[in-house]
N, C-alpha and C positions, 0 to 999 in steps of 0.2 A: 675615213673621210679623205677625199683627194686633196693634193697640194693646191689645186686651183680653188677649191672651196675654202680651204684654210686661209689662202691668200686673200680671198674676198672678205672673209670674216675679219682678218687683221686690218685690212684697209678700211673697213667700216668702223672698227674700233679706233683707229688713228684719226679718221675724219671726225668721229664723235668727240674725241678728246680735243681736237683743234677747235671744234664748235663750242665746246663747253668751257675750255680753259683759255682759249684765245682772247675773248673780251676782257677777262680778269687780268690776263697777262699784259695786254696792251694798256689797260687802265693803270696798272702798277708802273709800267715804264713811263707813262705820261706824267707821273708825279716827279720825275727827275728834273733837276735844274736844266734850263734851256740848252746850253752847249752839250751837256751829257745826254740829254734826251735826243738831241738831233743825231748823235752818233749811234745811239741804241736803236732809234727808230729806223735808221738806214740799215743797220746790221740785221734787224728782224725782217726787213723787206717791206716795211710799211710806208717808207718815204724814199724818194730819190735823194741824191746828195745835196740838191738845192732846197730840200725841205718840202717839195711838192709830193702829193700822195702817190703811192706806188701800190701795185697789186702783185708783188713778187712772192716767191715761195718763202715760208717762214720756218721750214723744217718739218720733219715727219711727226714730231710730238710723241716719240716712242716713250720717253720717260714719264710724261704726264699720263699717257695711256696706261702704263704699268701701275702708277699710283691708283688710278680709278679702278682698274681691273683687280688689284689686290684688295681694295676695300670691298668690292663686290664678292670676291671669293670667300671672305669671312662674314658675309651677311650684313656688311655695313652699308651706309648710304653714301654712294660716291659723291653726291652733291656736297656733302660736308667735308670732303677731302680735296675740294678744288684748290684751296689755298696751298695745300701741300704740293699739289701738282704744279701750280704756278711757281712755287719756290724751287723745285728741282729743275724746271725748265730755265729759270733765271740763272741758276748755278751752271747748268750745261752751257748756256750761251756766254757766261763769264769765261768759262774755259776755252770756248771757241775763239773769242776775241783775243785772248792771250796766246793761244796755240798758233793762230794765223801770224802773229808777230814773231813768235819764237821760230816757227818753221819757215818764215819768209814766204808764206803762201800769198799769192796775189789774186786768187779767184776763190770765191765761195758762192754756191748756189747760182752759178752762171753770171756773176757780176763781180766787179772789183771788191776786194776785202776792205773792211773799214779802215785799217791802218794805211792802206794805199791812198785812200780818199781824204782822210782827216789827219793823218800823221800818226806815228807810233805813240807819242805821249797821250793823245786823246783816246786812242783805242784801248790802251792799257787802263787808263783811269775810268773809262766807261765800263770796262769789264769789272773793275773793282766795285763800281757803283752797283752793278747788277748783283754781285754777291751780297753787298750790304742790304740791297732791296729785298733779296730772298729772305734774309733773316728778319727784316721788318715785317714782311708779309706774314710770316709765321708768328712773330711776337705779338702782332695785332689780332691774331685769330683767338677767339674765345673758346675754341675746342679744347677739352682737357688734354688732348694728345699733343698740343702745340709745343709745350715745353720739352718733352722727350724727343719730339721731332727736330727741334733746334739742336739738341745735343747730338743726335745721330747725324744731322746734316753737316754740322761743323766738323765733327770727327771725320766724316767722309771727305770734306774739302781738304783737310790736312793730309789724308791719304792720297787724294788726287794730286796734291802738290808734290808729295814724295815721289809718286809715280812719274810725274812730268820731269822732276829734277833728275831722276834716274835715266829717263829717256834721253834727256839732253846730255848727261854725262857719258852715255854710251857712244855718242857721236865723236867724243874726243878720244875714245879708246881704239886700239888697233883692231882690225877686223876679227881676228881670232881670240880677242881678249874678253868677249862678252859671251857668257854661257847661256844656254837655252833656259835653264832654271831661272837665272836672273831676269831674262827677257819675259818669261811667263809671269813672274812675280810683279814686274813693272806693269804688264798689261792688265793684270787683275786690279792693281791700284788705280791705273789711269782710266780704265774703261769700266771694268766690272764693279768697282766700288759704287759708282753713282747709279748704275742699274739696280744693284742690290739695295741701295738706300731708297730708291724710288719704290721698290716692292715693300720694303720695311715700313716706310711712311704710310702707305696705304693700309698695311696691316695694323699699325698703331692706331690709325684713325677709325678702324673698325673694331678696336678693342681686343685684338688677338693677344694670346699669351706670349710672354717673352720667348719661350721655346719655339713656338710656331713663327713668330716674327723673325727670329734668327735663322730658321730653316728657309724662310722665304727670301731673306737677304742672301743666303748661300745660293739659292736658285738663281737670283738675279746676277750674282757674281759669276757663276759658271756660264750662264747664258751670255753675260757680258764678255767673257773671254772668247766664247765662240764667235760672238759679234766682232771682236777685235781681229780674230784670225781671218775672218771673211773680209773685213775692212782692209787688212794688210794685203790680201790677195788683190782686192780691187785697186789698192794703191799702186800695184805693179801692172795689172792687166785690165784695169777698168776702162770702159769706153768714155773718152773725154766728153762726148756729146751728152752722156748721162750723168757723169760725175761732176761736171763743171770744172774739172782740174786737168792739167796737161797729162798726157800718157806717161807712165813711168815716173810720176812726180816724186815718189818716195825713193826711187833709185837715184834720180838726179840729185836729191838731197843727201844721198848715201846714208839713209836711215837704216838702222839695224832693226828692221821689223822682224816679226816672227818667222816668216818663210825665209828671209835672208839669213838670219842667225842659224836656222836649221840647215840651210845649204852650206853655210860657212863651216859648220861643224860636221859635215858629212864625210870628210876624209876622202873625197872624190876629186879627180882632176878638175871637174866643173866647179867644185867648191874653191879650189886653189885659183882658178881663173877669175872667179868672182872676187876673191880677196885681193887679187892684183888690180882689178878694175876699181875696187873701193879705195885703193891707195891714193887716188888722185881724182880731180874733177873730171867728169865724164862728158864726152860729146854725145849728140843724139845717137850716133852709131854705137857708141859704148853702152848707152842705156839699153838699146836693143840686145846687145851681146850679154849684158848683165841679166836681163830678164830671161834669156835663153839659158844662161848658166844656172840661175836659181831653179829653173824647171828641170834641167838635166841632173842637177845635184839632189833632186828629190824634195826641194823645199815646198813646191806647190802641192804635191801629193800629201806631204806630211801635214801641212796646214789644213787641208781639206779633211783629212782623217782625224786630226786632233779636234777640229771644230765639231765633228759628229760625236766624238767621244765626250767632249765637254757638255754637249747638249744632253747626252744620256745621263750624265751625272746631275745636270740641272733638273731633269725630270724626276730623278730619285729624290732630290731635295724638295721638289714641289710636292711629291706624294707624302713626305713627312710633314710638311706644313699644312697641306689640305688633303687629307686622306681620300675625300670624295673628289676625284679628278674632274668629274663633271662640273663641279662648282669652280674649278680652276681652269676651265676651258679657254677663257679669254686670255689668261696669262700664258698658257701654252701656245695659243695661236699667235700671240705677239712675238714670243721668243722664237718660234719656228719661222715666222715671217722674216725677222731681221737677220737670222742666220742663214736663210736661203736666198737672200737678195743677191743680185749681181751688179749692183751699181750704188 
């Protein structure tokens, strides 16, 4: 099957997930108290800052689509897993609200981030409310898998927080003081954990065995790491017109992303040049030099190669979880799509 066909399949799955999960997601958010609801509705793109209706982008819905696809892969009814899909999307957006504050990001989805509009306290508290709402959505679900789903989701959030803390701690350390292994571990926790959890929740709601559920979690984690590697590349070389963020935003923040850490540890003159640039705030010209240094030091090629390798491992885990890969076609299409994206 061609990449174009796979891409169309994945886009159709994402659109279906938005259609199915979107109304339940919005209904859940609308139960929040007024001030919190206003921040959340703005963040999701459903309202403008003044509370008037908006028709903005609400995100790709990758994680909800994985929940539904995992349920289908095990012969379950995806309709019964919609609450689980809502829960993972709420958790994802809880992390986005917090990440934007932590990273000092001023733009998301082509408009100002919530904290720049409503202030840091309201953005953080709204994020906390989305996490609590995710747990309530599962707690109120009468499906027998809701209890195990809450256990997995809460464990996942603890891991997410550990990954975020590590990411922040890296910024305080000298350029050469962060190892690639540390960075990979952080990325799995920060990004792979929730993608893995999304797959596992779909498996739980379809009645999959613990062994197959764990294998599908591993599939999501490996695909999530590939996703993060590509995301890090986009954070350096992405088109602002498509990403909604300034060019080189990660470099400007001197983030120790995976391509950067690989370049810093390359032992090359370009790696040393990058370390020197990372030692002080960078001008726009310095940001361009840093991007060139990452590439010359091999960071870009390493990240692209590593993403492909991780996807290979992901497919192996998927075959353990669902031996009939035809039944797992939707999961594979989604994973391939998000790791081949360029924006």
